[in-house]
C-alpha positions in Angstrom: 115.1 112.7 109.0 114.0 110.3 111.8 116.1 109.8 114.9 116.3 106.9 117.3 113.4 106.3 119.8 114.3 105.3 123.4 112.9 102.0 124.4 111.7 101.0 120.9 111.7 97.3 120.7 112.5 95.5 117.5 109.6 94.0 115.6 112.0 91.2 114.5 114.5 90.4 117.3 117.7 88.8 115.9 118.4 86.8 119.1 115.2 84.7 118.5 116.4 83.7 115.0 119.9 82.5 116.0 120.8 78.8 115.8 120.4 76.9 119.0 124.2 76.9 119.7 124.1 80.8 119.9 120.6 81.0 121.5 122.1 80.0 124.9 125.3 82.1 124.5 125.0 85.2 126.7 127.7 87.2 124.7 126.0 86.5 121.4 122.6 87.5 122.8 123.9 90.8 124.2 125.7 91.5 120.9 122.5 91.0 118.8 120.5 93.0 121.4 122.8 96.0 120.4 122.0 95.3 116.8 118.3 95.1 117.6 118.5 98.6 119.2 120.2 100.0 116.1 117.9 98.3 113.7 114.6 98.9 115.5 114.0 102.4 114.2 114.8 101.3 110.7 112.4 98.3 110.9 109.7 100.6 112.5 110.0 102.9 109.5 109.9 100.0 107.0 106.8 98.5 108.8 105.0 101.9 108.4 106.5 103.0 105.1 103.1 103.6 103.4 102.3 106.1 106.2 105.4 108.1 105.2 103.9 108.6 101.7 100.5 109.5 103.0 100.4 113.3 103.7 97.8 113.0 106.4 99.8 110.5 108.3 103.5 111.4 107.7 105.5 113.4 110.2 105.5 117.2 109.3 109.2 117.4 108.3 108.7 114.4 106.0 105.5 116.0 104.6 107.5 119.1 103.7 110.1 117.0 102.0 107.4 115.0 100.2 105.8 118.3 99.1 109.1 119.3 97.4 109.2 115.8 95.8 105.7 116.0 94.2 106.0 119.7 93.4 103.4 121.0 95.8 102.8 124.8 95.7 104.0 125.6 99.3 106.0 128.5 100.7 107.2 126.8 103.9 105.2 129.0 106.2 101.7 127.5 105.9 99.9 125.8 108.8 100.3 122.0 109.1 96.7 121.2 107.9 97.1 123.4 104.8 100.5 121.9 104.0 99.0 118.4 104.2 96.1 119.3 101.9 98.5 121.0 99.4 100.8 117.9 99.3 97.8 115.5 98.9 96.3 117.6 96.1 99.6 118.2 94.2 99.2 115.4 91.6 95.7 116.4 90.8 96.6 120.1 90.5 99.4 119.2 88.0 96.8 117.5 85.9 94.4 120.5 85.8 97.1 123.2 85.8 96.4 126.0 83.4 92.6 125.6 83.7 90.0 127.7 85.5 89.4 124.7 87.9 93.1 124.3 88.5 93.6 128.0 89.3 90.6 128.1 91.6 91.8 125.0 93.5 95.4 126.3 93.8 94.1 129.6 95.3 91.7 127.8 97.6 94.4 125.6 98.9 96.7 128.6 99.4 94.2 130.8 101.1 91.3 128.7 102.2 88.9 130.9 100.2 87.5 130.3 96.7 88.4 133.2 94.4 86.2 135.0 91.8 87.8 134.3 88.4 86.7 136.1 85.2 88.1 135.4 81.8 87.8 137.4 78.6 87.1 134.5 76.3 84.0 132.4 75.6 82.6 129.7 73.4 79.8 129.7 70.9 78.4 127.5 68.2 77.0 128.7 64.9 75.7 127.0 61.8 77.0 129.8 59.7 80.8 130.2 59.0 82.4 133.4 60.2 79.9 134.0 63.0 80.6 136.4 65.9 83.4 135.4 68.2 82.4 135.7 71.9 84.6 137.4 74.5 87.3 140.1 74.1 89.8 140.1 71.2 92.7 139.9 73.6 92.7 137.2 76.3 92.8 138.4 79.9 92.3 136.8 83.3 91.1 138.6 86.5 91.3 136.8 89.9 89.6 138.5 92.8 90.1 137.2 96.3 88.0 138.4 99.3 89.7 138.2 102.7 88.6 139.5 106.1 91.9 141.4 106.7 94.1 141.4 103.5 97.7 142.4 103.8 100.4 143.2 101.1 101.8 139.8 101.7 98.4 138.2 100.7 98.5 140.3 97.5 102.0 139.0 96.7 101.1 135.4 97.5 98.1 135.6 95.3 100.2 137.1 92.4 102.7 134.3 92.8 100.0 131.6 92.9 98.2 133.0 89.8 101.4 133.3 87.8 102.2 129.7 88.5 98.7 128.2 87.9 97.2 130.3 85.1 97.4 129.4 81.4 100.9 130.3 80.3 99.9 132.7 77.4 97.3 134.7 79.4 98.0 138.1 80.9 96.3 138.5 84.3 95.2 140.9 87.1 95.0 140.0 90.7 92.8 141.8 93.3 92.7 141.3 97.0 89.8 143.1 98.6 88.4 143.1 102.1 85.1 141.3 102.7 82.2 143.5 103.6 82.2 144.8 107.1 86.0 145.2 107.3 87.9 148.5 107.0 90.9 147.5 104.9 91.0 148.7 101.3 91.6 146.4 98.4 94.7 146.2 96.2 95.2 145.1 92.7 98.3 143.9 90.8 98.7 143.6 87.1 100.8 140.6 85.9 102.1 139.4 82.6 100.8 142.4 80.6 100.6 141.9 76.8 103.2 143.7 74.8 
């Protein structure tokens, strides 16, 4: 993880804490200076330990490790700012996983664009029993993502994200289409089809 830092002074020098009999001993002072040099990086990390668990402040390699620890949806190739946002939002995303809001937030964090999500279900209230049920008889989810220049890799990433963040029982379709004014054609993927 962290290496030594040249010239890093100890925040708590051992030589200043020695009893008076050793404070004037040159050999003892040189010996504990060596210990100070070894312990200085450890003390620096402990002094700033809260920063190592704050995704916006932690070093990038530690943020990647922290992302694995909290179960952030990352693939290892995202830019630093997107990685930090995904790690910071991981706990919240786990709470809303399987909901429309959770799916939209996961896709937004992964692509930086809010998707269009349509569901087949609905909700209604009736004072009469056996009233009409809204929505389609079979559940289905469609996620459409509009990107300036979509690639097959974007389609695959969207499919993986939706498969992980959707309600577990729900079949889905993903679509990646070009925004207006770009020449790339859209592509669609069917996922988790009902049997």
